[in-house]
C-alpha positions as a printed NumPy array, in Angstrom:
array([[  5.855, -18.287,   5.831],
       [  4.834, -14.682,   6.474],
       [  2.997, -14.342,   9.796],
       [  1.822, -10.782,  10.433],
       [  0.373, -11.798,  13.802],
       [  3.983, -11.939,  15.035],
       [  5.077,  -8.61 ,  13.536],
       [  3.533,  -6.057,  11.193],
       [  6.89 ,  -4.584,  10.211],
       [  9.963,  -6.204,   8.67 ],
       [ 11.291,  -8.668,  11.255],
       [ 12.561, -12.268,  11.468],
       [  9.516, -12.901,  13.675],
       [  7.311, -13.268,  10.592],
       [  9.149, -16.495,   9.696],
       [  9.463, -17.951,  13.207],
       [  7.933, -21.193,  14.474],
       [  8.539, -23.147,  17.673],
       [  8.614, -26.529,  15.974],
       [  9.246, -27.552,  12.359],
       [  6.372, -29.089,  10.377],
       [  8.345, -32.245,   9.549],
       [  7.969, -34.629,   6.624],
       [  4.613, -36.361,   7.232],
       [  1.678, -34.8  ,   5.385],
       [ -1.879, -35.776,   4.454],
       [ -3.304, -34.351,   1.219],
       [ -6.597, -32.453,   1.408],
       [ -9.61 , -33.967,  -0.42 ],
       [-10.49 , -30.77 ,  -2.298],
       [ -8.554, -28.125,  -4.141],
       [ -8.153, -24.725,  -2.511],
       [ -8.362, -22.629,  -5.709],
       [ -9.479, -24.139,  -9.012],
       [ -8.557, -23.083, -12.517],
       [-11.139, -21.24 , -14.61 ],
       [-12.959, -23.518, -17.071],
       [-11.776, -23.519, -20.674],
       [-14.525, -21.161, -21.838],
       [-13.792, -18.556, -19.127],
       [-10.957, -16.783, -20.895],
       [-11.562, -13.406, -19.203],
       [-13.156, -14.214, -15.832],
       [-13.864, -11.736, -13.087],
       [-11.316, -12.304, -10.291],
       [-14.06 , -13.104,  -7.751],
       [-15.763, -15.722,  -9.941],
       [-16.239, -19.13 ,  -8.3  ],
       [-16.955, -22.441,  -9.983],
       [-17.745, -25.904,  -8.589],
       [-14.673, -27.153,  -6.701],
       [-13.473, -30.683,  -7.372],
       [-13.682, -32.85 ,  -4.256],
       [-12.338, -36.399,  -4.091],
       [-14.072, -37.126,  -0.765],
       [-17.675, -36.481,  -1.817],
       [-18.25 , -39.982,  -3.193],
       [-20.85 , -38.581,  -5.552],
       [-20.755, -37.845,  -9.279],
       [-19.784, -34.238,  -9.87 ],
       [-20.903, -31.849, -12.546],
       [-17.88 , -29.658, -13.111],
       [-16.984, -27.401, -16.058],
       [-14.534, -28.649, -18.672],
       [-10.895, -27.9  , -17.924],
       [ -8.081, -29.008, -20.203],
       [ -5.342, -26.611, -19.104],
       [ -6.314, -23.551, -21.13 ],
       [ -6.473, -21.645, -17.838],
       [ -4.566, -22.333, -14.629],
       [ -3.806, -21.097, -11.123],
       [ -0.338, -21.417,  -9.608],
       [  2.154, -19.957,  -7.138],
       [  0.233, -19.544,  -3.868],
       [  1.699, -17.199,  -1.236],
       [ -0.113, -16.51 ,   2.037],
       [ -0.132, -13.871,   4.76 ],
       [ -1.424, -14.661,   8.236],
       [ -3.342, -11.448,   8.872],
       [ -2.918,  -9.435,  12.087],
       [ -6.677,  -9.376,  12.697],
       [ -7.029, -13.117,  12.141],
       [ -7.516, -15.249,   9.05 ],
       [ -5.379, -15.453,   5.928],
       [ -4.946, -13.844,   2.516],
       [ -3.58 , -15.907,  -0.369],
       [ -1.963, -14.271,  -3.379],
       [ -1.812, -16.453,  -6.469],
       [ -1.105, -16.277, -10.186],
       [ -3.906, -16.849, -12.695],
       [ -2.804, -17.913, -16.188],
       [ -5.099, -17.08 , -19.115],
       [ -4.982, -17.104, -22.929],
       [ -3.383, -14.065, -24.498],
       [ -5.179, -12.47 , -27.44 ],
       [ -4.366, -14.486, -30.546],
       [ -3.066, -17.493, -28.576],
       [ -6.077, -19.587, -27.52 ],
       [ -4.044, -22.465, -26.033],
       [ -3.474, -20.381, -22.91 ],
       [ -1.486, -22.093, -20.165],
       [ -0.9  , -25.091, -22.451],
       [  1.312, -22.73 , -24.452],
       [  2.881, -20.959, -21.471],
       [  5.381, -19.028, -23.59 ],
       [  2.495, -17.157, -25.18 ],
       [  0.089, -16.993, -22.227],
       [ -0.696, -14.01 , -20.027],
       [ -0.817, -14.035, -16.215],
       [ -1.955, -11.748, -13.413],
       [ -1.87 , -11.791,  -9.615],
       [ -5.142, -12.248,  -7.695],
       [ -6.05 , -12.903,  -4.065],
       [ -8.423, -14.925,  -1.891],
       [ -9.221, -14.925,   1.839],
       [ -9.926, -17.635,   4.389],
       [-10.929, -17.646,   8.044],
       [ -9.157, -20.845,   9.09 ],
       [ -7.134, -21.801,   6.02 ],
       [ -9.574, -24.371,   4.651],
       [-12.198, -22.698,   2.438],
       [-10.943, -19.855,   0.246],
       [-13.05 , -17.043,  -1.219],
       [-11.58 , -15.16 ,  -4.216],
       [-11.589, -11.379,  -3.767],
       [-12.823,  -8.84 ,  -6.314],
       [-10.248,  -6.928,  -8.298],
       [ -6.845,  -7.662,  -9.776],
       [ -3.998,  -7.21 ,  -7.328],
       [ -1.431,  -6.728, -10.113],
       [ -1.921,  -6.956, -13.868],
       [  0.797,  -7.814, -16.353],
       [  0.626,  -4.282, -17.743],
       [  0.98 ,  -2.681, -14.306],
       [  3.904,  -4.949, -13.466],
       [  5.885,  -4.076, -16.59 ],
       [  5.271,  -7.29 , -18.54 ],
       [  2.955,  -5.853, -21.198],
       [  0.556,  -8.556, -22.382],
       [  2.679, -11.381, -20.964],
       [  3.179, -12.421, -17.318],
       [  3.624, -11.256, -13.763],
       [  3.871, -14.236, -11.424],
       [  5.159, -15.733,  -8.175],
       [  4.304, -12.906,  -5.821],
       [  5.984, -12.678,  -2.406],
       [  4.264, -10.239,  -0.02 ],
       [  6.108,  -9.066,   3.099],
       [  5.945,  -6.161,   5.559],
       [  8.399,  -3.28 ,   5.169],
       [ 10.047,  -1.231,   7.901],
       [  7.228,   1.318,   7.547],
       [  4.101,   0.787,   9.63 ],
       [  1.101,  -0.508,   7.657],
       [  3.083,  -0.915,   4.425],
       [  3.508,  -4.15 ,   2.49 ],
       [  5.831,  -4.865,  -0.407],
       [  5.16 ,  -7.406,  -3.154],
       [  8.105,  -8.923,  -5.005],
       [  7.191, -10.625,  -8.266],
       [  8.588, -12.089, -11.441],
       [  8.186,  -9.883, -14.502],
       [  8.44 , -11.747, -17.806],
       [  7.626,  -9.49 , -20.804],
       [  7.856, -12.263, -23.411],
       [  8.429, -15.999, -23.899],
       [ 10.322, -17.868, -21.174],
       [ 13.568, -17.234, -23.058],
       [ 13.133, -13.531, -22.254],
       [ 15.32 , -12.171, -19.439],
       [ 12.817, -12.107, -16.599],
       [ 13.493,  -9.867, -13.596],
       [ 12.347,  -9.44 , -10.004],
       [ 10.366,  -6.243,  -9.466],
       [  8.217,  -4.855,  -6.662],
       [  5.083,  -2.942,  -5.704],
       [  3.861,  -1.48 ,  -2.407],
       [  0.508,  -1.339,  -0.649],
       [ -0.707,   0.831,   2.22 ],
       [ -4.252,  -0.555,   2.554],
       [ -3.488,  -4.034,   3.848],
       [ -2.595,  -5.621,   0.525],
       [ -5.442,  -4.914,  -1.913],
       [ -4.289,  -1.885,  -3.909],
       [ -0.711,  -1.992,  -5.21 ],
       [  1.552,   0.685,  -6.668],
       [  4.505,  -0.606,  -8.721],
       [  7.887,   0.759,  -7.643],
       [ 10.288,   2.063, -10.293],
       [ 13.282,   0.024, -11.285],
       [ 14.267,  -3.607, -10.937],
       [ 15.033,  -5.282,  -7.618],
       [ 17.146,  -8.026,  -9.218],
       [ 18.076,  -8.532, -12.84 ],
       [ 21.058,  -9.094, -15.107],
       [ 22.053,  -9.548, -18.715],
       [ 23.054, -13.161, -18.014],
       [ 20.34 , -14.696, -15.844],
       [ 16.588, -15.123, -15.892],
       [ 15.206, -14.737, -12.363],
       [ 11.915, -15.983, -10.947],
       [ 10.139, -17.181,  -7.78 ],
       [ 11.361, -14.532,  -5.291],
       [ 11.307, -15.219,  -1.555],
       [ 12.354, -12.902,   1.274],
       [ 13.999, -13.792,   4.59 ],
       [ 14.485, -11.072,   7.219],
       [ 17.766, -11.381,   9.118],
       [ 18.572, -10.618,  12.74 ],
       [ 20.982,  -7.817,  11.782],
       [ 18.279,  -5.827,   9.974],
       [ 19.204,  -6.866,   6.448],
       [ 17.052,  -9.088,   4.26 ],
       [ 17.96 , -11.892,   1.913],
       [ 16.228, -12.532,  -1.393],
       [ 16.16 , -16.131,  -2.592],
       [ 15.111, -16.802,  -6.163],
       [ 15.59 , -19.123,  -9.104],
       [ 18.381, -18.31 , -11.513],
       [ 17.08 , -20.426, -14.37 ],
       [ 19.501, -23.201, -15.228],
       [ 21.413, -22.909, -11.942],
       [ 18.981, -23.402,  -9.046],
       [ 18.187, -21.239,  -6.033],
       [ 20.536, -18.286,  -5.533],
       [ 20.45 , -15.406,  -3.056],
       [ 21.105, -11.676,  -2.797],
       [ 21.39 ,  -9.316,   0.178],
       [ 19.774,  -5.941,   0.797],
       [ 20.956,  -3.365,   3.318],
       [ 18.356,  -0.716,   2.459],
       [ 15.117,  -2.406,   3.413],
       [ 14.68 ,  -4.496,   0.297],
       [ 15.064,  -1.971,  -2.519],
       [ 18.497,  -2.911,  -3.84 ],
       [ 20.115,  -6.331,  -3.687],
       [ 23.664,  -7.512,  -4.189],
       [ 24.026, -11.115,  -5.406],
       [ 25.839, -13.429,  -2.991],
       [ 28.442, -15.843,  -4.344],
       [ 27.531, -19.46 ,  -4.897],
       [ 24.275, -21.36 ,  -5.224],
       [ 22.063, -22.055,  -2.218],
       [ 20.263, -25.074,  -3.695],
       [ 21.858, -26.629,  -6.76 ],
       [ 20.219, -28.865,  -9.337],
       [ 22.317, -31.883,  -8.385],
       [ 20.067, -34.719,  -7.21 ],
       [ 17.606, -36.998,  -8.97 ],
       [ 14.576, -35.038,  -7.745],
       [ 15.827, -31.555,  -8.701],
       [ 18.129, -32.263, -11.652],
       [ 15.987, -30.176, -14.043],
       [ 15.055, -27.316, -11.711],
       [ 15.21 , -26.285,  -8.039],
       [ 13.149, -23.212,  -7.144],
       [ 10.395, -21.525,  -5.115],
       [ 11.697, -22.009,  -1.592],
       [  9.614, -21.514,   1.57 ],
       [ 11.803, -20.903,   4.628],
       [ 10.932, -21.168,   8.32 ],
       [ 13.12 , -20.059,  11.215],
       [ 12.775, -22.772,  13.854],
       [ 13.419, -21.867,  17.498],
       [ 16.853, -23.201,  18.483],
       [ 17.186, -25.272,  15.324],
       [ 18.227, -23.018,  12.436],
       [ 16.204, -22.941,   9.231],
       [ 13.975, -25.371,   7.356],
       [ 13.336, -24.939,   3.633],
       [ 10.708, -26.548,   1.445],
       [ 11.254, -26.108,  -2.288],
       [ 10.103, -27.389,  -5.668],
       [ 12.202, -29.721,  -7.758],
       [ 11.804, -31.106, -11.274],
       [ 13.39 , -34.448, -12.111],
       [ 12.048, -34.245, -15.68 ],
       [  9.894, -31.802, -17.651],
       [  6.82 , -33.839, -16.66 ],
       [  7.654, -34.663, -13.021],
       [  7.881, -32.283, -10.056],
       [  8.182, -32.778,  -6.289],
       [  8.239, -30.777,  -3.077],
       [ 11.578, -31.246,  -1.342],
       [ 13.105, -30.241,   1.997],
       [ 16.455, -28.93 ,   3.237],
       [ 17.879, -27.585,   6.503],
       [ 20.498, -24.961,   7.329],
       [ 22.238, -23.371,  10.295],
       [ 22.888, -20.03 ,   8.619],
       [ 20.568, -19.752,   5.583],
       [ 23.509, -20.084,   3.173],
       [ 24.682, -23.702,   3.308],
       [ 21.812, -26.171,   2.984],
       [ 21.558, -29.931,   3.594],
       [ 19.016, -31.68 ,   1.38 ],
       [ 16.737, -34.44 ,   2.66 ],
       [ 17.181, -37.598,   0.568],
       [ 13.498, -38.058,  -0.336],
       [ 10.615, -35.77 ,  -1.341],
       [  8.103, -34.495,   1.175],
       [  5.245, -34.415,  -1.355],
       [  5.233, -36.497,  -4.541],
       [  2.919, -36.783,  -7.55 ],
       [  0.186, -39.369,  -6.99 ],
       [ -0.127, -40.621, -10.554],
       [ -3.837, -39.78 , -10.377],
       [ -5.942, -36.772,  -9.467],
       [ -5.058, -33.113,  -9.707],
       [ -1.395, -33.638,  -8.746],
       [ -0.861, -36.722, -10.867],
       [  2.434, -35.499, -12.363],
       [  3.566, -32.32 , -10.611],
       [  3.645, -30.944,  -7.061],
       [  5.407, -27.63 ,  -7.22 ],
       [  5.655, -24.024,  -5.937],
       [  4.285, -23.926,  -2.387],
       [  3.715, -21.973,   0.834],
       [  2.976, -22.801,   4.472],
       [  0.648, -21.504,   7.159],
       [  0.446, -22.403,  10.826],
       [ -3.082, -23.5  ,  11.646],
       [ -5.018, -22.06 ,  14.592],
       [ -3.985, -24.122,  17.619],
       [ -6.619, -25.798,  19.775],
       [ -6.17 , -26.365,  23.504],
       [ -4.027, -29.406,  24.238],
       [ -2.833, -29.823,  20.628],
       [  0.599, -29.248,  19.182],
       [  1.114, -26.87 ,  16.289],
       [  0.014, -28.081,  12.875],
       [  0.684, -26.64 ,   9.455],
       [ -1.024, -26.587,   6.091],
       [  0.91 , -26.422,   2.854],
       [ -0.605, -25.073,  -0.342],
       [  1.047, -25.966,  -3.634],
       [  0.523, -25.798,  -7.359],
       [ -0.595, -29.153,  -8.722],
       [ -0.809, -30.431, -12.302],
       [ -2.976, -33.365, -13.382],
       [ -0.964, -34.192, -16.534],
       [ -4.058, -34.756, -18.646],
       [ -2.879, -32.628, -21.561],
       [ -0.35 , -32.855, -24.383],
       [  3.132, -33.649, -23.004],
       [  1.47 , -34.146, -19.598],
       [  0.871, -30.44 , -19.114],
       [ -2.795, -30.527, -18.104],
       [ -4.61 , -28.343, -15.58 ],
       [ -2.796, -26.393, -12.862],
       [ -4.676, -25.942,  -9.586],
       [ -3.803, -24.935,  -6.023],
       [ -4.071, -27.918,  -3.7  ],
       [ -3.457, -28.383,   0.012],
       [ -1.879, -30.86 ,   2.423],
       [ -1.809, -30.833,   6.225],
       [  0.995, -31.915,   8.542],
       [  0.361, -34.883,  10.782],
       [  0.24 , -34.23 ,  14.495],
       [  3.634, -33.755,  16.101],
       [  4.315, -35.359,  19.473]])
């Protein structure tokens, strides 16, 4: 969680909450951001289509979607002036490869944004925040953006995965900066984290009390690893060990995309995505006293429903704290990438869905 109402410069305050969201959640009846229809292979970023809504009770006329296009990897800033901005990855067909997201190795992806007043209805913004070409991936993919404040006033930094080829390509973590509140981005030279041995993805930043920052990310095949920066997030040194290993039923195939909250007087809470099989993904939870050693909860927080837009996969997520009304305790909303499994090998359509924490007493 990145809350700029608590601090507009790099600080642990952007992750802080007074009470943890817990494990009880109620899924929202409509998607937050829908995938482009199959025939919209080069849509304008601000284009909107009819949103699927399970609560309407009425027949819906919605465009055909079979997974050619998709939207994934939501990350949200609580804005200092109020409201929220969501950054997300839009997957589209690459020239010569019409299957699009259904053939992810050969798809292209770019980073877009949307805004919301209260975290319920989202309006896509004009313009591309970061294209694959700008991010160093050529015609392939930039994805999984993490946007955080820097130690310079009014400056934001975006960390993202750069994959300049099929998934077997050595993907790296790179960065870009913005000085206009997060709309225009300038890529920074070099690589923030990369190696000749590991493919890295799904970066997340945690600011530490001593002024350093920790980068968590997926080292593909190993789970969630971490690296430390002592220069404001430009260079990172890998830390020994694995923070979240792929060692339980629910994350045996992959553990990645963590969202970390610093809870007052209670250490850290992490939500992360886990795959138990190529066609089954969950949102899981872990706790830690120091951000290094983590204790996993035994059961998922969010599971596939078997029907609807998250029939087979609930994956990469983020959290926001909802505006608090008088006399109510804090509540949270989680946004996550959801797959309906209605395609070949249960790939299907990827959308961004939401779920809200039950009231805490």
